[in-house]
ZADO-1210 file (C-alpha; in nm, 4 decimals, padded with zeros to 6 digits):
<atoms>
<atom x="-00.2768" y="00.2131" z="01.8303" code="MET" pos="1"/>
<atom x="-00.2110" y="-00.1423" z="01.7244" code="SER" pos="2"/>
<atom x="-00.3135" y="-00.4643" z="01.8875" code="SER" pos="3"/>
<atom x="00.0587" y="-00.5210" z="01.9421" code="GLU" pos="4"/>
<atom x="00.2853" y="-00.2310" z="02.0331" code="ASN" pos="5"/>
<atom x="00.5301" y="-00.1452" z="01.7576" code="SER" pos="6"/>
<atom x="00.8227" y="-00.1948" z="01.9969" code="GLU" pos="7"/>
<atom x="00.7170" y="-00.5383" z="02.1184" code="ASN" pos="8"/>
<atom x="00.9175" y="-00.7297" z="01.8595" code="SER" pos="9"/>
<atom x="01.2474" y="-00.5968" z="01.9911" code="GLY" pos="10"/>
<atom x="01.5483" y="-00.6890" z="01.7801" code="ALA" pos="11"/>
<atom x="01.4045" y="-01.0001" z="01.6140" code="ARG" pos="12"/>
<atom x="01.4941" y="-01.0555" z="01.2531" code="ALA" pos="13"/>
<atom x="01.2258" y="-00.9518" z="01.0149" code="GLY" pos="14"/>
<atom x="01.0836" y="-00.6481" z="00.8433" code="THR" pos="15"/>
<atom x="01.0112" y="-00.2938" z="00.9593" code="VAL" pos="16"/>
<atom x="00.6953" y="-00.1410" z="00.8104" code="ILE" pos="17"/>
<atom x="00.6266" y="00.2329" z="00.8355" code="THR" pos="18"/>
<atom x="00.2950" y="00.3865" z="00.7327" code="TRP" pos="19"/>
<atom x="00.3214" y="00.7458" z="00.6103" code="TRP" pos="20"/>
<atom x="-00.0495" y="00.7834" z="00.5261" code="GLY" pos="21"/>
<atom x="-00.2831" y="00.6819" z="00.2433" code="HIS" pos="22"/>
<atom x="-00.1120" y="00.3962" z="00.0502" code="ALA" pos="23"/>
<atom x="00.2416" y="00.5203" z="00.1207" code="THR" pos="24"/>
<atom x="00.4531" y="00.2761" z="00.3234" code="CYS" pos="25"/>
<atom x="00.8195" y="00.1951" z="00.3665" code="THR" pos="26"/>
<atom x="00.9114" y="-00.1723" z="00.3888" code="VAL" pos="27"/>
<atom x="01.2647" y="-00.2281" z="00.5230" code="GLU" pos="28"/>
<atom x="01.3918" y="-00.5823" z="00.4824" code="ASP" pos="29"/>
<atom x="01.7442" y="-00.7265" z="00.4576" code="SER" pos="30"/>
<atom x="01.8969" y="-00.3778" z="00.4490" code="GLY" pos="31"/>
<atom x="01.6800" y="-00.2685" z="00.1527" code="VAL" pos="32"/>
<atom x="01.4156" y="00.0080" z="00.1676" code="ARG" pos="33"/>
<atom x="01.1127" y="-00.0229" z="-00.0592" code="VAL" pos="34"/>
<atom x="00.8568" y="00.2594" z="-00.0795" code="LEU" pos="35"/>
<atom x="00.4973" y="00.2118" z="-00.1967" code="THR" pos="36"/>
<atom x="00.2800" y="00.4618" z="-00.3879" code="ASP" pos="37"/>
<atom x="00.4424" y="00.7812" z="-00.2513" code="PRO" pos="38"/>
<atom x="00.2110" y="01.0768" z="-00.1941" code="LEU" pos="39"/>
<atom x="00.3904" y="01.3611" z="-00.0180" code="PHE" pos="40"/>
<atom x="00.1637" y="01.6646" z="-00.0590" code="VAL" pos="41"/>
<atom x="-00.0782" y="01.8531" z="00.1604" code="ARG" pos="42"/>
<atom x="-00.3281" y="01.8930" z="-00.1226" code="ARG" pos="43"/>
<atom x="-00.3786" y="01.7653" z="-00.4750" code="PHE" pos="44"/>
<atom x="-00.6749" y="01.8044" z="-00.7086" code="ALA" pos="45"/>
<atom x="-00.9871" y="01.8213" z="-00.4899" code="HIS" pos="46"/>
<atom x="-00.8307" y="01.6358" z="-00.1983" code="LEU" pos="47"/>
<atom x="-00.6500" y="01.7670" z="00.1066" code="ARG" pos="48"/>
<atom x="-00.4611" y="01.5902" z="00.3811" code="ARG" pos="49"/>
<atom x="-00.6794" y="01.6090" z="00.6904" code="ARG" pos="50"/>
<atom x="-00.4787" y="01.3951" z="00.9303" code="SER" pos="51"/>
<atom x="-00.1134" y="01.3726" z="01.0249" code="GLY" pos="52"/>
<atom x="00.1833" y="01.5839" z="00.9277" code="ALA" pos="53"/>
<atom x="00.3381" y="01.5517" z="00.5860" code="LEU" pos="54"/>
<atom x="00.5851" y="01.2611" z="00.5747" code="PRO" pos="55"/>
<atom x="00.9346" y="01.3431" z="00.6980" code="ALA" pos="56"/>
<atom x="01.2133" y="01.3794" z="00.4382" code="PRO" pos="57"/>
<atom x="01.3351" y="01.0296" z="00.5285" code="GLU" pos="58"/>
<atom x="01.0154" y="00.8912" z="00.3752" code="ALA" pos="59"/>
<atom x="01.1566" y="00.9641" z="00.0287" code="ALA" pos="60"/>
<atom x="01.4694" y="00.7530" z="00.0939" code="LEU" pos="61"/>
<atom x="01.4303" y="00.4255" z="-00.0893" code="ALA" pos="62"/>
<atom x="01.6205" y="00.1743" z="-00.2972" code="ASP" pos="63"/>
<atom x="01.3085" y="00.1148" z="-00.5060" code="ALA" pos="64"/>
<atom x="00.9541" y="00.2461" z="-00.5338" code="VAL" pos="65"/>
<atom x="00.6555" y="00.0243" z="-00.6134" code="LEU" pos="66"/>
<atom x="00.3662" y="00.1861" z="-00.8014" code="ILE" pos="67"/>
<atom x="00.0490" y="-00.0207" z="-00.7850" code="SER" pos="68"/>
<atom x="-00.1525" y="00.1556" z="-01.0589" code="HIS" pos="69"/>
<atom x="-00.1831" y="00.4797" z="-01.2515" code="LEU" pos="70"/>
<atom x="-00.4440" y="00.6723" z="-01.0507" code="HIS" pos="71"/>
<atom x="-00.2969" y="01.0039" z="-00.9428" code="SER" pos="72"/>
<atom x="-00.3194" y="00.9315" z="-00.5697" code="ASP" pos="73"/>
<atom x="-00.0939" y="00.6290" z="-00.6277" code="HIS" pos="74"/>
<atom x="00.1218" y="00.7461" z="-00.9183" code="LEU" pos="75"/>
<atom x="00.1948" y="01.1081" z="-00.8220" code="HIS" pos="76"/>
<atom x="00.4747" y="01.2548" z="-01.0318" code="LEU" pos="77"/>
<atom x="00.5589" y="01.5525" z="-00.8021" code="PRO" pos="78"/>
<atom x="00.6058" y="01.3101" z="-00.5130" code="SER" pos="79"/>
<atom x="00.8304" y="01.0869" z="-00.7249" code="LEU" pos="80"/>
<atom x="01.0393" y="01.3969" z="-00.7969" code="ALA" pos="81"/>
<atom x="01.1435" y="01.3974" z="-00.4280" code="ARG" pos="82"/>
<atom x="01.3315" y="01.0709" z="-00.4744" code="LEU" pos="83"/>
<atom x="01.7077" y="01.0641" z="-00.5090" code="ALA" pos="84"/>
<atom x="01.8119" y="01.0673" z="-00.8765" code="PRO" pos="85"/>
<atom x="01.8388" y="00.7170" z="-01.0146" code="GLY" pos="86"/>
<atom x="01.5981" y="00.5562" z="-00.7676" code="THR" pos="87"/>
<atom x="01.4291" y="00.2606" z="-00.9363" code="LEU" pos="88"/>
<atom x="01.0542" y="00.3097" z="-00.9906" code="VAL" pos="89"/>
<atom x="00.8669" y="-00.0155" z="-01.0573" code="VAL" pos="90"/>
<atom x="00.5442" y="00.0368" z="-01.2517" code="VAL" pos="91"/>
<atom x="00.2765" y="-00.1759" z="-01.4217" code="PRO" pos="92"/>
<atom x="00.3629" y="-00.2859" z="-01.7729" code="ARG" pos="93"/>
<atom x="00.2627" y="-00.0157" z="-02.0212" code="GLY" pos="94"/>
<atom x="00.2731" y="00.2679" z="-01.7654" code="ALA" pos="95"/>
<atom x="00.5522" y="00.4670" z="-01.9288" code="VAL" pos="96"/>
<atom x="00.3587" y="00.4844" z="-02.2533" code="ARG" pos="97"/>
<atom x="00.0449" y="00.5950" z="-02.0709" code="GLN" pos="98"/>
<atom x="00.2205" y="00.8484" z="-01.8442" code="VAL" pos="99"/>
<atom x="00.5055" y="01.0126" z="-02.0407" code="PRO" pos="100"/>
<atom x="00.6196" y="01.2001" z="-01.7288" code="GLY" pos="101"/>
<atom x="00.7651" y="00.8709" z="-01.6051" code="LEU" pos="102"/>
<atom x="01.0368" y="00.8941" z="-01.8693" code="ARG" pos="103"/>
<atom x="01.2453" y="01.1218" z="-01.6492" code="ARG" pos="104"/>
<atom x="01.2761" y="00.8427" z="-01.3915" code="PHE" pos="105"/>
<atom x="01.4614" y="00.5123" z="-01.3953" code="ARG" pos="106"/>
<atom x="01.1762" y="00.2668" z="-01.4403" code="THR" pos="107"/>
<atom x="01.1128" y="-00.1051" z="-01.4660" code="ALA" pos="108"/>
<atom x="00.7790" y="-00.2318" z="-01.5980" code="GLU" pos="109"/>
<atom x="00.6300" y="-00.5494" z="-01.4578" code="ILE" pos="110"/>
<atom x="00.3155" y="-00.7582" z="-01.5022" code="ALA" pos="111"/>
<atom x="00.1345" y="-01.0051" z="-01.2740" code="PRO" pos="112"/>
<atom x="00.3423" y="-01.3159" z="-01.2095" code="GLY" pos="113"/>
<atom x="00.6738" y="-01.1494" z="-01.2953" code="GLU" pos="114"/>
<atom x="00.9628" y="-01.1005" z="-01.0518" code="ARG" pos="115"/>
<atom x="01.2316" y="-00.8370" z="-01.0095" code="LEU" pos="116"/>
<atom x="01.5430" y="-00.8339" z="-00.7926" code="ARG" pos="117"/>
<atom x="01.6030" y="-00.5280" z="-00.5751" code="VAL" pos="118"/>
<atom x="01.9260" y="-00.5814" z="-00.3865" code="GLY" pos="119"/>
<atom x="01.8729" y="-00.8732" z="-00.1498" code="ALA" pos="120"/>
<atom x="01.4979" y="-00.8729" z="-00.2133" code="LEU" pos="121"/>
<atom x="01.2703" y="-01.0278" z="-00.4715" code="THR" pos="122"/>
<atom x="00.9656" y="-00.8247" z="-00.5734" code="VAL" pos="123"/>
<atom x="00.6799" y="-01.0237" z="-00.7256" code="ARG" pos="124"/>
<atom x="00.3839" y="-00.8569" z="-00.8956" code="ALA" pos="125"/>
<atom x="00.0365" y="-00.9997" z="-00.8379" code="VAL" pos="126"/>
<atom x="-00.3034" y="-00.9212" z="-00.9858" code="HIS" pos="127"/>
<atom x="-00.5176" y="-00.6479" z="-00.8283" code="ALA" pos="128"/>
<atom x="-00.8887" y="-00.6270" z="-00.9033" code="GLU" pos="129"/>
<atom x="-00.8995" y="-00.2561" z="-00.9835" code="HIS" pos="130"/>
<atom x="-00.9304" y="-00.0181" z="-01.2769" code="ASP" pos="131"/>
<atom x="-00.5706" y="00.0617" z="-01.3686" code="GLY" pos="132"/>
<atom x="-00.6348" y="00.3450" z="-01.6148" code="ARG" pos="133"/>
<atom x="-00.4744" y="00.6854" z="-01.5599" code="ARG" pos="134"/>
<atom x="-00.8017" y="00.8606" z="-01.6427" code="LEU" pos="135"/>
<atom x="-01.1587" y="00.7448" z="-01.5755" code="PRO" pos="136"/>
<atom x="-01.2194" y="00.7245" z="-01.9516" code="VAL" pos="137"/>
<atom x="-01.0242" y="00.5702" z="-02.2346" code="GLY" pos="138"/>
<atom x="-00.8801" y="00.2273" z="-02.3075" code="PRO" pos="139"/>
<atom x="-00.7631" y="00.0011" z="-02.0293" code="HIS" pos="140"/>
<atom x="-00.4001" y="-00.0730" z="-02.1180" code="ARG" pos="141"/>
<atom x="-00.2224" y="-00.1100" z="-01.7808" code="CYS" pos="142"/>
<atom x="-00.2891" y="-00.3709" z="-01.5131" code="PRO" pos="143"/>
<atom x="-00.3360" y="-00.2737" z="-01.1512" code="ALA" pos="144"/>
<atom x="-00.0901" y="-00.4576" z="-00.9307" code="LEU" pos="145"/>
<atom x="-00.0183" y="-00.5683" z="-00.5811" code="GLY" pos="146"/>
<atom x="00.3337" y="-00.6649" z="-00.4796" code="TYR" pos="147"/>
<atom x="00.4931" y="-00.9299" z="-00.2583" code="VAL" pos="148"/>
<atom x="00.8316" y="-00.8187" z="-00.1224" code="VAL" pos="149"/>
<atom x="01.0358" y="-01.1263" z="-00.0278" code="GLU" pos="150"/>
<atom x="01.3475" y="-01.1163" z="00.1880" code="GLY" pos="151"/>
<atom x="01.3863" y="-01.2130" z="00.5530" code="ALA" pos="152"/>
<atom x="01.0070" y="-01.2209" z="00.5453" code="SER" pos="153"/>
<atom x="00.7352" y="-01.1842" z="00.2831" code="ALA" pos="154"/>
<atom x="00.5246" y="-00.8663" z="00.2832" code="THR" pos="155"/>
<atom x="00.2176" y="-00.8161" z="00.0628" code="TYR" pos="156"/>
<atom x="00.1260" y="-00.4633" z="-00.0444" code="PHE" pos="157"/>
<atom x="-00.2196" y="-00.4849" z="-00.1999" code="ALA" pos="158"/>
<atom x="-00.2332" y="-00.1423" z="-00.3678" code="GLY" pos="159"/>
<atom x="-00.6016" y="-00.0909" z="-00.4502" code="ASP" pos="160"/>
<atom x="-00.7990" y="-00.4077" z="-00.5043" code="THR" pos="161"/>
<atom x="-01.1310" y="-00.5762" z="-00.4551" code="GLY" pos="162"/>
<atom x="-01.1749" y="-00.9361" z="-00.3475" code="LEU" pos="163"/>
<atom x="-01.1360" y="-01.1833" z="-00.6312" code="TYR" pos="164"/>
<atom x="-01.1397" y="-01.5586" z="-00.6789" code="ASP" pos="165"/>
<atom x="-00.7951" y="-01.7064" z="-00.6331" code="GLY" pos="166"/>
<atom x="-00.6577" y="-01.4073" z="-00.4416" code="MET" pos="167"/>
<atom x="-00.4878" y="-01.6176" z="-00.1731" code="ALA" pos="168"/>
<atom x="-00.3318" y="-01.8439" z="-00.4365" code="GLU" pos="169"/>
<atom x="-00.2064" y="-01.5465" z="-00.6394" code="ALA" pos="170"/>
<atom x="-00.0482" y="-01.3805" z="-00.3371" code="VAL" pos="171"/>
<atom x="00.0845" y="-01.6987" z="-00.1776" code="GLY" pos="172"/>
<atom x="00.2087" y="-01.7389" z="00.1815" code="PRO" pos="173"/>
<atom x="00.3075" y="-01.4063" z="00.3383" code="VAL" pos="174"/>
<atom x="00.4135" y="-01.2920" z="00.6836" code="ASP" pos="175"/>
<atom x="00.2528" y="-00.9454" z="00.6664" code="ALA" pos="176"/>
<atom x="-00.0244" y="-00.7869" z="00.4603" code="ALA" pos="177"/>
<atom x="-00.0716" y="-00.4138" z="00.3994" code="LEU" pos="178"/>
<atom x="-00.4402" y="-00.3914" z="00.3102" code="LEU" pos="179"/>
<atom x="-00.6494" y="-00.0912" z="00.2003" code="PRO" pos="180"/>
<atom x="-00.9527" y="-00.0523" z="00.4238" code="VAL" pos="181"/>
<atom x="-01.1041" y="00.2798" z="00.3093" code="GLY" pos="182"/>
<atom x="-01.0677" y="00.5525" z="00.0514" code="GLY" pos="183"/>
<atom x="-01.0795" y="00.9276" z="00.0043" code="TRP" pos="184"/>
<atom x="-01.4525" y="00.9856" z="-00.0223" code="GLY" pos="185"/>
<atom x="-01.7850" y="00.8873" z="00.1326" code="PRO" pos="186"/>
<atom x="-01.8340" y="00.5996" z="-00.1108" code="ARG" pos="187"/>
<atom x="-01.6170" y="00.3158" z="-00.2379" code="LEU" pos="188"/>
<atom x="-01.6794" y="00.1870" z="-00.5878" code="GLY" pos="189"/>
<atom x="-01.6017" y="-00.1508" z="-00.7364" code="ALA" pos="190"/>
<atom x="-01.2452" y="-00.2722" z="-00.7095" code="GLY" pos="191"/>
<atom x="-01.1886" y="-00.1578" z="-00.3507" code="HIS" pos="192"/>
<atom x="-01.1721" y="-00.3149" z="-00.0072" code="LEU" pos="193"/>
<atom x="-01.3625" y="-00.1624" z="00.2819" code="ASP" pos="194"/>
<atom x="-01.2946" y="-00.2767" z="00.6376" code="ALA" pos="195"/>
<atom x="-01.5243" y="-00.5779" z="00.6105" code="GLY" pos="196"/>
<atom x="-01.3957" y="-00.7010" z="00.2754" code="ARG" pos="197"/>
<atom x="-01.0363" y="-00.6397" z="00.3887" code="ALA" pos="198"/>
<atom x="-01.1024" y="-00.8630" z="00.6910" code="ALA" pos="199"/>
<atom x="-01.2342" y="-01.1319" z="00.4557" code="GLN" pos="200"/>
<atom x="-00.9177" y="-01.0987" z="00.2466" code="ALA" pos="201"/>
<atom x="-00.7091" y="-01.1249" z="00.5630" code="LEU" pos="202"/>
<atom x="-00.8839" y="-01.4456" z="00.6647" code="ALA" pos="203"/>
<atom x="-00.8112" y="-01.5949" z="00.3215" code="ALA" pos="204"/>
<atom x="-00.4470" y="-01.4817" z="00.3138" code="LEU" pos="205"/>
<atom x="-00.3622" y="-01.5883" z="00.6706" code="GLY" pos="206"/>
<atom x="-00.0481" y="-01.3806" z="00.7390" code="PRO" pos="207"/>
<atom x="00.1040" y="-01.3360" z="01.0840" code="ARG" pos="208"/>
<atom x="00.0623" y="-00.9583" z="01.0743" code="HIS" pos="209"/>
<atom x="-00.1589" y="-00.7000" z="00.9066" code="ALA" pos="210"/>
<atom x="-00.1454" y="-00.3213" z="00.8731" code="VAL" pos="211"/>
<atom x="-00.4534" y="-00.1294" z="00.7529" code="PRO" pos="212"/>
<atom x="-00.3726" y="00.1493" z="00.5048" code="VAL" pos="213"/>
<atom x="-00.5500" y="00.3746" z="00.2541" code="HIS" pos="214"/>
<atom x="-00.7813" y="00.5488" z="00.4997" code="TYR" pos="215"/>
<atom x="-00.7880" y="00.8472" z="00.7322" code="GLY" pos="216"/>
<atom x="-00.5524" y="01.0691" z="00.5313" code="THR" pos="217"/>
<atom x="-00.7091" y="01.2529" z="00.2351" code="TYR" pos="218"/>
<atom x="-01.0661" y="01.3767" z="00.2014" code="TRP" pos="219"/>
<atom x="-01.2461" y="01.5882" z="-00.0601" code="PRO" pos="220"/>
<atom x="-01.2538" y="01.9588" z="00.0116" code="ILE" pos="221"/>
<atom x="-01.6003" y="02.0657" z="00.1241" code="GLY" pos="222"/>
<atom x="-01.7146" y="01.7182" z="00.2299" code="LEU" pos="223"/>
<atom x="-01.6021" y="01.7325" z="00.5930" code="ASP" pos="224"/>
<atom x="-01.9607" y="01.6986" z="00.7119" code="GLY" pos="225"/>
<atom x="-02.0669" y="01.4274" z="00.4669" code="VAL" pos="226"/>
<atom x="-02.0450" y="01.0818" z="00.6286" code="ARG" pos="227"/>
<atom x="-01.7326" y="01.1816" z="00.8271" code="PRO" pos="228"/>
<atom x="-01.7242" y="00.8376" z="00.9900" code="HIS" pos="229"/>
<atom x="-01.6059" y="00.7031" z="00.6530" code="GLU" pos="230"/>
<atom x="-01.2878" y="00.9041" z="00.7072" code="PHE" pos="231"/>
<atom x="-01.2212" y="00.8220" z="01.0729" code="HIS" pos="232"/>
<atom x="-01.3555" y="00.4728" z="01.1367" code="SER" pos="233"/>
<atom x="-01.2186" y="00.2218" z="00.8824" code="PRO" pos="234"/>
<atom x="-00.9001" y="00.1421" z="01.0782" code="GLY" pos="235"/>
<atom x="-01.0799" y="00.0588" z="01.4019" code="LEU" pos="236"/>
<atom x="-01.3551" y="-00.1219" z="01.2127" code="GLU" pos="237"/>
<atom x="-01.0931" y="-00.3363" z="01.0412" code="PHE" pos="238"/>
<atom x="-00.9348" y="-00.4217" z="01.3784" code="VAL" pos="239"/>
<atom x="-01.2743" y="-00.5372" z="01.5100" code="ARG" pos="240"/>
<atom x="-01.3717" y="-00.7373" z="01.2025" code="LYS" pos="241"/>
<atom x="-01.0264" y="-00.8935" z="01.1679" code="ALA" pos="242"/>
<atom x="-01.0460" y="-01.0086" z="01.5307" code="ALA" pos="243"/>
<atom x="-01.3663" y="-01.1953" z="01.4434" code="ALA" pos="244"/>
<atom x="-01.2618" y="-01.3418" z="01.1073" code="LEU" pos="245"/>
<atom x="-00.8847" y="-01.3869" z="01.1529" code="ALA" pos="246"/>
<atom x="-00.8139" y="-01.3896" z="01.5278" code="PRO" pos="247"/>
<atom x="-00.4718" y="-01.5478" z="01.4797" code="GLU" pos="248"/>
<atom x="-00.3430" y="-01.2405" z="01.2906" code="VAL" pos="249"/>
<atom x="-00.1783" y="-00.9549" z="01.4837" code="ALA" pos="250"/>
<atom x="-00.3323" y="-00.6347" z="01.3468" code="VAL" pos="251"/>
<atom x="-00.1240" y="-00.3187" z="01.3864" code="HIS" pos="252"/>
<atom x="-00.3247" y="00.0019" z="01.3473" code="ARG" pos="253"/>
<atom x="-00.0436" y="00.2506" z="01.3014" code="LEU" pos="254"/>
<atom x="-00.0518" y="00.6271" z="01.3256" code="GLU" pos="255"/>
<atom x="00.1056" y="00.8246" z="01.0423" code="HIS" pos="256"/>
<atom x="00.4833" y="00.7917" z="01.0599" code="GLY" pos="257"/>
<atom x="00.4678" y="00.4991" z="01.3021" code="GLU" pos="258"/>
<atom x="00.6493" y="00.1698" z="01.2454" code="SER" pos="259"/>
<atom x="00.6103" y="-00.1934" z="01.3427" code="VAL" pos="260"/>
<atom x="00.8624" y="-00.4768" z="01.3227" code="ARG" pos="261"/>
<atom x="00.7263" y="-00.8070" z="01.1942" code="THR" pos="262"/>
<atom x="00.9142" y="-01.1307" z="01.2366" code="GLU" pos="263"/>
<atom x="01.0076" y="-01.3508" z="00.9461" code="GLY" pos="264"/>
<atom x="00.9184" y="-01.7180" z="00.8990" code="PRO" pos="265"/>
<atom x="00.9247" y="-01.9330" z="01.2123" code="ALA" pos="266"/>
</atoms>
């Protein structure tokens, strides 16, 4: 569970964050629901969901969806098909050309530094240090993004990213950070945060709250016995390392489908 119970914040103004597994979260702020990188399947490609039930139907209810990059565990067209018709899907600039299946959705393309209004919220795209290509080969034409959702509070969804110079300046002051701390296999390549690097990012960003994501959900079929601690441990490891590097931050280690309320600016 989290270092602060998800009910502790009571009825304070702020944002409600729900983690559905992997990089899929709902951010509710100022009456607007924003969904990140929806992945609503038991199995895709060589991966299967090994923890938690599939997200409830309410997980697909959103005013807008934020897609961080084109990898299929973040931009998953069958999961987008569960959205209500006309739901806005925000994607990196150039994504529709690279993924023609996006043409059946209402999309808005955005690049680092650009802003978009979604109801009462402002969504700002920020750089992510990650390979944004749809396939592991071919030209690199789309940026990978993180997003800052600004309303009653400011919430940073990092997508997939590694540490990079100027990260704190690019993101700016935020109240909550949703940080990837693991992956879907026994090794993490370049352009990712593990629990230790995510704690370093947290110390640089300095939010009031943090939620670890992108771990403990999907795992390659047939690799259950290969470094299984890489599947189970990143959340708890992040809690421990964040306590050492950023003790002033309340870290909420949510279970799938669990929510936490974070307060806005003091």
